[in-house]
N, C-alpha and C positions, 0 to 999 in steps of 0.2 A: 504494500500499499504506499502511495506517495505521501510525502510530508515528513515532518519531524516525529521522532519516536516519542510516544506519550510518557511523561515522567510519572514516577510513583509518588505517593503522598510524602514518603520519606525524602525522596530526592528534591521535591519542591520545597520542603521545609529546610533542607540543607542548603539549597540554592539561595533561599530568602535570607537565612541567617548569615551566609557568607557576604551577600551583597550589602546587607545592612551594617555588617562589620566595616566594610570598606567605605560605606557612606559616612560612618562615624569617624573613621580615620581622616577622611577628606576635610571634615570640619576642624581638625586640629592643625592643618597645614597653614603656613604663613600666607599662601596664595588666597585661601578661603578667608582668612582673617582680613587681608587687605581689601578684598571684594566687599566684605561685610562693612568694613569701616567706610568704604566709599559710599555705600548705600545709606549709611547713617548720616554722613556729611551732606549728601545730596538732599536727604529728607529735611534735616534740620536747618539747612541753609536756604531752602526753597521759600519763596514769598507765600505760596499757597500750599500748606501742608495737607494735601489731599490723602485720604485713606489713613490707615493705621501706621504708626512708626515701625521700623524693623524690629524684630525680636532681639533681645540681648543675645550676644554671641554665646555666653555661658548657658543660656536656656536652650539654644539650638543644639549645642554639644550634648547637653544633658538628655534632651529628647532623643537624639540620634543613638546615644548609648542605651537608653531605656528600650528603644525599638529593637536594637540588636539583642539585648538581654532577653526580651520577651520571645523573640524569634528562636533564640538558642534554647530556651526552656521548652518551647513548642516542639522543636526537633527532638529533644531528649524525651519528651513525653511519648512521641510517636515511636521512637527508638525502643523505649521500654514496652510499649503496647505490642509491638511486633516481635519482641523477644530477640532482638538483634544485639550482638556484642557491641558495647559502646565504643565509638571512635574518639580520637583526641580532638580538642578544640582547634588545634592547628590544622588538622585535616579538613575540618569544616571551613575554617577561614580561607585556606588555600584553594578551596573548590572553585571559587570565582575570581581568583587573583588575576588570572590572565584571560578570563573569558566572562567579563561582566556584561550584564544586559544594558541596553541603551546605546548612547552614542560612543564613538571611539574617543579615546583620550585626546584632549585638545593639544595642539602644538604650542609649546611654551613660548616660543619666540612670537608667534602671531597673537597669542593671548596677551603678552606684555605690551606689544605694540598697540593693541586695541585699548589697553589701559592708558597708554601714553596719549592716544587720540582723545579719549574721554577726559583726561586731565587737562589737556590743552584747551578743550571746550570749556572746562570750568574756569580756566584762567581768562579766557576771552569774556566769559560772562561777568567775572569779577571786575575786569578792567572797564567794562561797559557801564558798571554801576557808579552812582555818585558817591563821592568820598563820605558824605554825611550819613550814608547808610551803614557805615562801619563804626562800631563802638568798641573801643578797646577796654572799656570799663565793664567789669562784671556786674550784671544786674541780679545775680542770684548765686546759688552754690555752684561750685565748679571753677575751672580756670577762666580767666578773663578772655573775652573775644579778641581776635587778631584784627589789626588795622588793615586797610586795603593793600598797602605795599607789602606788609608782613605776610599776608595771606598769599599774595601772588608769588612771593619768594619761597614760601613754604611748598607750594605746588610745583614750582620750577625745580626745587631740590628733589622732589619725589620723581620727577621726570628724569633727572640726572642719574638717580639711583637705578631707575628702571632701564635706562640705556646702558648703564654699566653691567647690569645683569644680562642684557642681550649680548654684549660683547663676550661675556664668559661663555654663554651658550653656543656662540658661533665658532668658538675655538675647536678645531678638529673637524669642522663640517666640510663637506666637499664643495667645490667651486659652484656646481650647479644648484646646490641647496642655498648657498649664500645669495646667488643672483635671483633665485626664486623669491626670496623674501623681499628683495628690492622691487621686483616686478609686481608682486602681490600688493605692495603698498601703493604703487602707481595706479594699478587697476582699481584698487579700492577707492582712491581719491577720485578717479574718473567716474566710477559708479555713483559716488556721493554727489558729484556735480550734475550727473544726468538726473538723479532723483530730485535735486533742488531745482533744476531747469524746468521740470515738468509742472512745477507749481506756478510758473509764470506764463503769460500769454505769448504765443509765437509772434515775434516782431517787436516785443517790448524791449526797452533798453537793458533790463536785467537778463532777459532771455538771450539777447545778442552778446552780452558780456560773458555769460557762462558758456555760450557756444564758442567764443574765442578762446576761453581758458581750456575748454575740452580739446580744442584743436592743438593748443600748446602741449597739453598732456599727451596727446597722440604722438606728437613729435618726440617726446621723451620716452614713450613706451616702445616705439619701433626699434631703436638700437639695443635697448635692454632685452627685449624679446629675442632679437637675433643673437645676443650674447648668451642668453639662456639656452636657446636651441643648440648653439655651438658647444656650450659646456656639456650638455647632455650627450651630444654626439661624441665628444672626446672621452667622456666617461663610459660610453657604451651603454647608456641607460635610455630606455624608451620613455616616452611622455607618461609619467605616472601621477603628476600633480598639476593642477590647473589653477591659475589665479582667477578670482571672481570676474565673470563677464559683466560689464556694466550694462550693455544693451546688445542682445544677440543680433548679429547682422549689421550693427552700426559701424560705419567706416571700415568695410572689409579690407581695403587696401592696407590699412594700418595693422590689422590683426594678422601677424605672421605665424608660421608654424601651424599647429593644430588647435589653436585657441578657439577658432570658429571655422566652420566649413565655408567653402565658396558658395556664393549665392548667385543664381541667375537673375535676369532682369525681372522675371515674374516674381521670384522670391523677394526681391528688393521692394517691389510695389506692395506685396502682401505685408511686409514688415512695416512699411511706412504707414499703411492703413491701420495695422495693429497698434503702432505707437501712438497714432492720433486718437484711436478709440480708447487707449489707456489714459491718455491725457484728459479726454472728455469725461471718462469714468471718475478720475481723481477730482476733477472740478465739481462734478455732481456730488460726490461724497463730501467735499469741503463745504458746499452750500448747505447740504443736509446737516452737517455738524454745527454750522453757524446758527441754523434755525433751532436746533435742539438746545444749544447754549443760550440763545435768546429766551426761549421758554423757561429754562431753568433759572435764569437771572430774574425774570419776572416773578417766579414762584418764591424765590428767596427774598425778594423785595417785599412781596405780600406777607410772607411769614414774619419778616422783621418788623414790618409796620404794625402787625397785630400784637407783637410783644411790647 
């Protein structure tokens, strides 16, 4: 019979216990702590604190440990019920060490670069704020708030630390891997510009400005793409990784190698229509969101007036 072999109740419990163990271990890593700290900073520095604040890190770790403990107890219960000789905790833990369910482990370099982009966005937001919005005097328990310049410097230092970590990770990497990260960043920037461009009307000054910047990025991407293809060829490696495609079929002359396939004239027309329909869909969604926000604002005002 086709398909995956059905797991027994014991194997399911063993798999669950192992995955929850590694889930708890992940909460203890410095990477997880940094992500959590970033979420807390983002929430508490936001002008509109929508939703609930992030849970305390200690609570997340405690819950993860409790989930693993409960799953382990459940496995032992089934083990006892079936009269099987008990296995060691280590054997349970190692069961999913290299075969965990869910997504593949993230690339550390790409993950840190994503963190850098997010931090750069935070710096831009801070620099755009008025100096009067920053108060270095503590208004309650805890350490005093940082001034504008101090906060910018704080985030810049975090970027420096992250870049130093990337340099360590790149030591010993093959040439094609190093070039891949460079190409990935350029393609990611291009994709972000495409997304931003779709928010503006065709022919507007902002649309044309972004179109020019996308063209400049295309000029940067072409030699890096060629360099990557050459490095793969010299290493005798087939194309195994692809940088994110900003817009399938866009500017095919720039996309070298196997990043995208060649498109005929019919394919180009179909893509142009597809892109235009996507822009129209986004505009409709934005109008609908604005209408919903307007209704919510009126409701809030009415409730406030009653109070």
